[in-house]
N, C-alpha and C positions, 0 to 999 in steps of 0.2 A: 210730627216724628220726634219721638225723645231721643236724646244724645245716646252714645253707647254706653253699653254696662258690661262690666269686666269680671270675670272670675278666674283665679287661676292656681289655687290650692299650693301656693308657693311653699310654703311651712314644708308639706309633705314630702317635696324633693331635696329641700337644702338638709333636713334632718338626717339623709343618708350621705351626706358628703362628708369628707373630712373636717375637723373641727376648725382649723385656720381658714378653708374656706366658708364655714360657715359665718365666722366671726367678720369675715370680710366683707359678706354679703348681708350684715345686721342692719346697716342703715338702710332706711326708707327710700332713699335716692339712689342706692346700689340695686336696689329690686327694681326700680321704676324703668320700662321696656326691654328688659333683661332677654334676651333670645336664649343662650344656652352657656354653658359651663361646660369647658373643656378640660378631661383629664389626662393628660400624657405621660407615660412612664418616661421618669428623668427629666421632665419640665415643671417650671411654675405653673400653676393652674391658670387657667383665662376665663374671663367672662367676656361673651360679646353682646355687644349692642349693634342697635341699626346704626351702620356707618362706622363703627369704632369698636376697640377691645382694650380691656382693662387686666392687668396682669392682678393675680392674687396673693399678697404674701411674697415672701421670698424662697421659700422651701419647696424644692422640688416635688412630685409626686412619686411615692415609693410603690414596690410591690403588692406590700401589705395594705396600703390605701385602697389599690385595685380591688384587691381580693375582699378586703372587708364590704366595699361598696357592693360587688357582684351576689356576696351570699344574701346580703340585704334584699336585692330584687327578685323578682319573679324569674322564669325559667327563659332564657334568649331561646329567640325563634331561629327558623331555617333563613331569615335575612339580618339575622344578628343584631336583632331589636329586642328590648325589654321595654316592661311599663311597671307602674305602680297602681296597683289596683282601684277604681274608682277614682283615677284623674286622669289628666290628658297627658301628661310627661310621658316623655319617650327617651329612653337611653339606648345607644348605638353603641355596637362595640368594635373594637380594631384588634383583631389578633394577628398574632406570628405564625409562623410555619408552622409550628408546634400545635397551634391551636389555643394559645394561652391569651389572655385578655392584656395587650399592651397599651389600651387608649380607649378611653369613654367618652362619648358627646353626649352631655344632659341636654335634653331640650326642651324648654318651658313651654308647655300646653295651655292656652287660655281660651274660655269660652266667651266669645264677645258677642252681645247681644245686641242688635242694631246693624249690623252691617249688611243684613238682608235689604235692608232700605234702598239701596244700591240698584237693586233688581226685582224689586218686588213686584212692577208691571209685569216683568217679564214671566214669574212665575203662574202668572193670572191666564195664559194664553195656552197651557199646556203644553208646549212644543218644549223640545230637549233642548238643555243649555251646557254650552262647555265652557269652562274657565280656565286661562291659558295665563302664565307670570312666572318670575324667576323665583326661585327657592326663597323662603322667608317672606314672602310678599302677603301670605293669608289665605292661601287658596282653601288650605284644609280648614280654616276657622271659617270661612265662608261656606264652605259645604257643609259643615256641622250646623251652621245657624240655618241653611236655607233646608235639610230636612226638617229640623225642629217646625218651622213655620209651615210648610207643605204637611208635616202630619199634625200639627196642632190646630192652627190657624185655617186652612184652607182643606182639613180633615182627609187628607187623602191617605191612601195605603200605602206607606213609604218603607220599603226595606234598604238598609244601607250595607253595603258589600265592603267590610272593614277587613283589607287584608294585611294590614300593620297595626292593627288597633290604636290608630291614630285619631282616627275621627271620635270612636266612643268609648275610648281609654282601655286600660288592659283588664282583665278579670272576666268573670262570667256575667255580669250584670253592667248593661251598658250606662255610660254617664249621662245625667239629667238632661243636658245641653242638646242631645238630640231629641227629646221630648217623649212622643209616643211610637216615634218612629222604631221599627224593629232593625235588631242587628244579628247579619251572619257574618262569622269570623271564618279566614281562611286558613287551612292545614298549612299551606307551603305557598309562596307567592306564583308558583308556575301553575297554580290553580285557580289563580283569579277568574278566568274565562268559563271553568266549568260550573263555580259557584254562581255567576253571572246568569247562567241559564237556568242553575237548579233553582235557583229564586224565583223566575218566572214559572217555571214549570209546577213547583210544589206551594207555593204561597201567595198566589193571584196577586202582585204588587200593581198599584196604579204607579209607584215611581219607584224605579232605582237609584241609588247615588253609590258613586263608584270613586274612589280615590287615586289617581294616578293610572291611568292607562296608558301603556306603553309597548304593548307587543302585537304583533299581527292576529294572534290569534283573540285578545280582547278588543281589537278595532273590529273583528268579524262578529263576535259577541254582541257589542254595542249596536253593530247595524242588525243582527238578527232580533234583537228585543224591541229596538224601534219600530222594526215591520210589522212587530206584532201588537202596537198601539201603545206600548208602555212609554212615558215619559222617562227620560234618561237626565240626570245632572252629574256631571264629572269633571275631572280635571285632566289635563295631558301635558305630557313633557315638550315644553315648547313656551316661548314668551310670546308670540304673537302667530297669527294665521300664515303668515308668508313662512314659519317655520316648519308647519305641520305641511303646506302645499311640498317643499323641500325633500320631507321625510318619506319615503315610499313605505314605509310600515304603517304609518298613521296616517297617511293621506287620504284614506278611503274615509276617514271621518268627516272631513270636508268634500264630498263628494267623487274624491277618485283624481287623477291626471293620467290622460292618454295623449299620445302624440297622433297629428291628424296631417295626412296627407291632402292639401286642396287642389282643385282643378285649377288649371290656367286662369278660367272664367273668374272663378271664386276668388283666388289670390289676386287677381287686378281689381276685383270689385272693393275687396278689404284693404288694399293697397299694402299687403304682407307679405312677404316669403311664404311659399309653398307649404312648409312644414312647421305647423304652430301646435300648443300644447292648449289641451281643451280640457273642462271638467267631464266627467265619463258619467256621473249621475248625481240626484240630489243628496245633498249632507247627510250625515247620521245626525248632526245637530244643526238645525234651522238657525239657531241663537248662539252666539260665542260672545265672551268677555275677556278682553285683555287688560289684566289688573298691572296697572304700571306703577303704584302705590298703594297704600291701604285704604288710602282715600280717594283714589282718582283709578277710575274704570272707562276702559274705551268699549263701548258696546256696539256690537255689531247684530242688526236688527234682522239683516238678509244675509246670510253666511254663502248661499249662492251669489249672489250679485258680487261680494265683495271679493270672492273667488275667481271671478271670471273678470272683474276688474285687475286684479293682482296679474293673471296671464298674459293680457292684454299691454301689460306694464303701466298701467293707470294706477296712480294713488287710491287707497281706499279711502271711504267717507263715513270712519264710526261717529259714534255720538259720545261725546265727553261728559262724563258724570263724576262729580265731587261731594263728597259729605263733609257738611263743615261741623265745628267741635258742637255746636249748638242742635245738631242733628236735620239741620236743611238740607234739602238736596238743590245742586246746581246744575244746570244744563247747559251744556253749547254741543256744536258742530266743527268737526276738525277740519279746515280747508273747504269750508263751504257750509250752506245750510238746505235744510230739506222747507219747501212752500214757496211762496212768491215775495215773502217780505223779510225783511235784514233782519238777522239774529239778534237777540238778546244776549251778549255773549256772558254765560256763567251766571245768568238772571235768577236770583232765589226763587223757588217753587215749592209750596207747601202740598201734603197730601200725597195723592197718587201720581203718577207720570203720565201725561196725555200721550195718544200714539201719535206718531209724528205726520205730517201733512203730506200727503201724495207728491212725490217729487214731479215736475215735468220730465218727459223722455229729453234726454241729453244728445247732443250732435251724432255722439258715437254709435247713439241706439238706432240711427239711421244708415244703413249701408250705404245709400245713394246720396246723402249729404254730406259732403266733405269739404275742406278748404283749397285756393290758388294763390298764388303770389302776386302781390303788388308792385307796379315800377315805382310808383310813388310812395316815399316813407310816411308820407300825409294824407293819401288817397282817400276820397271819401267814396263810398259805395254809390255808383250810378244810380239815381232816382231816390235817393236818401232825400232831396232837397222837396221832391213832391211828395214822398211818403213815408217822411221822417215821425213817428208818433211823437207827441209832446210828453216830456218826461217830467217825474217828481222826484226830487233829492231823497237819498245819496244815488249817484250813478252806478249804475249796475254794470260791469266790464265783464266779459269773455275774455280769459287769458289763455293764451295757446303756446306752448314752448316755453313760458316761463317760470322759474322755480318761485314755489310758493313762498320759501322763506323769503328769497329778494322784494317781493310782493307786499307781503307784510311788513316788511321792515320799512319801504318806501311809504306806505301809507300810513305806519305810524308817525315816522320822522317828520313829515308833513303836515300830519293829521288832515288829512284830505276826505271828502265826503263820498268815499268810492267803496265799495263793496264787490267781491267777486261773482259771478254769476256761473252757473253749471251747463246753459245750454243758450243756444241762439235764441230761441224764445223768449227768455229770461233777460235777454242782455241790451243793454243801451249802446252798447259800442263793443268793439271787438280790438283787442290788442295782441301783437301775435311778433312772434319772430320770424324771420324771413323764410328760414329753413324749415319752420314748421308749418307755414303755411302752404310751402311748396310740395308737403307729402300728401295733401288733402283737396284736390282739384275742384271741388265742388261749393265750396262753403262762401267765395263770392259771390257766385248766383242766388245762393240760400238768402244769402244777407239783402239780395236784392230786392227778394220778394218780400221779406219782412220788413225792409227798412231801417236796416242796422249799419251804419258805417264801420269801418276798417281802417285801422292805424298800423301799420309795421315798423318795427324797429330793426336795427341792423344787429344789434347782441344783447344778450340776457343778462345785463349789467342794471347795478344800484341806479347810477347817475342816468341811464336811458328810460328804465322804468319812471322814475320819477319824472322827468322830462313829459314822457307820453301822457302820463295822467294829468298833468297841469296843462299840457296842450287840450287833452280831452274835455277837460273841465272848462277851458277858456272858448272853445270855438261850441259849446253844447246848445247855446241859445241858437246858433245859427241853422243846426242842422235838426233843432229840437221842438221848432217854435209852430209847424205847421202839423197837423192828427190827419192820420189815414184812417180811412172809414174801416169798422171792425169786419164788416162783411166781405171786404176785398183782402183784408189780409187772411183772415181764416180760408176764402176761395183758394187761394194760392198756395196755402200750406195743403190744404184738403187734395188739390189737384195733384200736387209731387206725391204726397202717399198714397193716391189713389193709383197713380202711373207705377209707381213702384211695386205695390204690391200685386197690382196685376201681371207685372211681367214674373215677378220672384214665383207667384203662387199660381199661375195657370200657364203663361207663355211659356217660359224656361220648362218648367217640369210634366206639364201636359203638351205641349206642341199644338197648342190652340190659338186663334187669334182672338183679340179681346178688342171691345169697342169703349173707349173712355167716355165720360159724361161731357157734354156741350160746355167750353171754355171760352175766354178771349182770346184774341191774337199772341198776346203777352204770353199769356199761361201755356199754351198751346205750342208756342216756339220753345219754353222751357221744358215742356213734355217731351217735345221730339227729342233734344239735346239729349236728355236722361235715358229714351229709348238708345240712342245712338251710341250711349257709353255701354250698352249691354251687346252691340252690336247686332240690333236687330232692325226690321224694317218696319216703317209706318207709312200711314195715308191719312188724306182729309178728306172727310166728308161731310155733306151737307152745306147749308146755305143759311149766311147771316147770323144771327144768335145761335142757331144750331148746328154750327159747325164743331166738329169734333174730331179726336185722333181715333184711328184704329190701329193695333200693335200687332205685327204678324210675326211668327217663328223664322227663325233664320235658315 
């Protein structure tokens, strides 16, 4: 990847400003990273940079200064914005009650070539992409570069809906930064949703690029466009997905949220209250990016899964992408990893980004497999001595009810060979606080099946977590010296999954009995206890190796 290249046409903006301001910004270092120049009546001009502001001179701005600048600009639109033709700069006006301009914000527009490397692999999928982030983080800059790459490199038919002329600049001829993409301007901001639909109906685009989806009509238009098979690339008001979920106007972009009342049996099975929030439909944007900084983005490759996790009160697992000054892309996973091997934190990768390894299903994806409290703080799961798999460093620990920040701090402070696991199937051991383990009454039994020891601590504190990790590492050889046959482990897991699916797909909804496959005495006992949690009847049939369980409706 090539380093980023920036063009800003800054001289064309500065020549419109008062002479005193031009002199203050003449030095190259004063122009570096300049975001905007603020001119307010009766105040000293101010130049704003990332994280700081600098006053320009000592003379306050007068009405004549503002009037002269406005006369040299193009016409202000209904959103009080104007621009300089064939540039990306934007000038926004503040007016008094009489409609006179009393303040101007001169925003520097830059075309940055190279930012698309952060999401280049996502564009190849053809799925709609949503960008979020705080103002000034570079959403519009990224949107402009994405439009160019889609139109020029991928040769797609791209239409840019440019409401404020911020994407492709002012004037009738769009800025070269969007490449061969076509631009449709919007007469008034409230008509943006109509222009979106018009673009699809009249110009046959394969991709539509939109800046700032902010109203319910625009969200509805976006869903309509996505359902017609057109790829969308857009920005939205909000810093992260959690903001959109809480925003009733824009929640439809991530699938919409509805309140659902569960039956007694379902609420008991989930271990939750009867009234819960759930996603209504598939998201309009299957892919989403949270722009934390100009060179650090959090990528959600499965927005539907992320929304479901947030609604269940679980932290999302986005992928962290950082762009180094030399153009290298570095990847990491936030709070965990995908696949079976420990992650290489922010390891440099060249070229295109490979798709993530499929993640094993976590325990929370299994409604019937959840954890129970243990009386002994250092109790080992019964049966672990005879069935504990032989492990290799580092130690993989499933942490339940523990602060991710404290876990990371404990590992960094002692440099322990421990990584976090996301599911029981991935874990060498389970570490939990007693309160969390008590909310999930089946984990201990499932840990017996897969041979995973459990350690319970009294509180979620840094000292307790550090001591627990040290104890797990110290006792690891004792419970990791023998191996369990793979077929036995697979048989136990498959048997429990078979029983759960039979109950939830046949016995409960259809009212028909189901006969399970023959299993060992130990596995049949586990299946029988699982059936008992559903308050169903069961009986054993057959003799010897053919003994099996039959489940009956209530």
